[in-house]
C-alpha positions in Angstrom: 14.1 -5.4 14.1 17.3 -3.8 15.3 16.7 -0.2 16.2 19.6 0.8 13.9 18.0 -0.8 10.9 15.7 1.0 8.5 13.6 -0.5 5.8 11.8 1.2 2.9 9.7 -0.3 0.1 8.5 1.4 -3.1 6.9 0.1 -6.2 7.8 2.0 -9.4 6.0 2.0 -12.7 9.1 1.1 -14.6 10.9 -2.0 -15.9 13.4 -3.6 -13.4 16.4 -3.1 -15.8 15.7 0.6 -16.0 15.3 1.0 -12.3 18.6 -0.8 -11.7 20.4 1.1 -14.4 19.3 4.4 -12.8 21.0 3.4 -9.6 24.4 2.6 -11.2 24.7 5.2 -14.0 25.8 8.7 -13.0 23.9 10.2 -16.0 20.7 9.0 -14.2 21.8 9.5 -10.6 22.5 13.2 -11.1 18.8 13.8 -11.6 17.4 12.4 -8.4 20.2 11.5 -5.9 19.6 13.1 -2.5 16.6 14.7 -0.7 14.5 17.6 -2.0 16.6 20.8 -1.8 19.9 19.3 -2.9 21.5 18.6 -6.3 24.2 16.1 -7.1 26.3 17.4 -10.0 27.3 14.8 -12.5 31.0 15.5 -12.2 30.8 14.6 -8.5 29.4 11.1 -9.0 31.7 8.0 -9.3 30.2 4.6 -9.8 32.4 1.5 -10.2 29.6 -1.0 -9.9 31.6 -4.1 -9.0 32.5 -5.7 -5.7 35.1 -3.5 -4.1 34.4 -0.7 -6.5 33.8 2.9 -5.4 30.5 4.8 -5.2 31.0 8.5 -4.4 28.7 11.6 -4.6 28.7 15.1 -3.4 25.3 16.6 -2.7 25.1 20.4 -2.8 22.5 22.3 -0.7 20.5 24.5 -3.2 19.9 27.1 -0.6 23.4 27.8 0.9 25.9 25.7 -1.2 26.8 23.4 1.7 28.3 20.1 0.4 27.7 16.6 1.7 30.2 14.1 0.3 29.6 10.4 0.5 31.9 7.6 -0.3 31.2 3.9 -0.2 32.5 0.5 -1.5 30.2 -2.0 -3.2 30.0 -5.4 -1.4 27.4 -6.9 -3.8 26.5 -6.1 -7.4 24.1 -8.6 -9.0 22.4 -6.9 -12.0 19.5 -6.3 -12.1 18.6 -7.9 -8.8 20.7 -6.5 -5.9 23.1 -3.7 -4.9 24.8 -3.4 -1.6 27.5 -1.0 -0.3 29.1 0.1 2.9 29.6 3.8 3.5 33.2 4.6 4.4 32.4 7.4 6.9 29.6 5.8 8.8 29.9 2.1 8.3 26.2 2.0 7.3 25.4 -0.8 4.9 22.7 -0.2 2.2 21.2 -3.1 0.4 18.7 -2.6 -2.4 16.7 -5.5 -3.9 14.9 -5.0 -7.2 11.9 -7.3 -7.7 10.2 -7.5 -11.1 6.4 -7.3 -10.8 5.5 -8.0 -14.4 7.3 -6.3 -17.3 6.5 -2.6 -16.3 6.6 -2.5 -12.5 9.5 -3.0 -10.0 9.4 -3.3 -6.3 12.5 -1.7 -4.6 13.3 -2.8 -1.1 16.0 -0.8 0.7 17.5 -2.0 3.9 19.9 0.2 5.8 21.8 -1.4 8.7 24.2 0.1 11.2 22.4 3.4 10.7 24.1 6.3 12.5 21.9 7.9 15.2 21.3 11.2 13.3 19.8 9.3 10.4 17.3 7.6 12.7 15.7 11.0 13.3 12.2 11.2 11.7 13.2 14.4 9.9 16.2 12.6 8.3 14.0 9.7 7.3 11.5 12.2 5.8 14.3 13.7 3.8 15.3 10.3 2.5 11.7 9.6 1.5 11.8 12.8 -0.7 14.8 11.3 -2.6 12.6 8.3 -3.4 9.8 10.7 -4.5 12.4 12.4 -6.8 13.4 8.9 -8.1 9.8 8.1 -8.8 9.2 11.3 -10.8 12.4 10.7 -12.8 11.4 7.1 -13.6 8.0 8.3 -14.7 9.6 10.6 -17.2 11.9 7.9 -18.6 9.9 4.7 -18.4 7.9 5.5 -21.5 11.1 5.5 -23.6 11.9 2.0 -22.4 8.8 0.1 -23.5 
């Protein structure tokens, strides 16, 4: 594996369509996007989920108000199976594959390539994992409504 490639896998107790929708609808993203300790206000999220479309967010540090803007362009959008984008500022490519494991479980595989050095730090990876924890909590609260 290339040293500038990271891979993460999680299994969520939620239908694949819901998991995919949460990743492309700002009304969902605002509740979990970013690591623990940040919020991403709804009015700072843009999602144009089509090839060439924009994906932008601004995470706000809950402690000191620092902001962390991100902008990217989608390079693949295949609902509800795959999403891929390239971040404008870093050139990092993020590819997410959503695999249905029965009607109520979804495996999410995230591959990040061309990862900038600071994001390879174990502390940065731990922060990213807290964003997946937040996503899991959010899905648990909403999966029951999508039976």
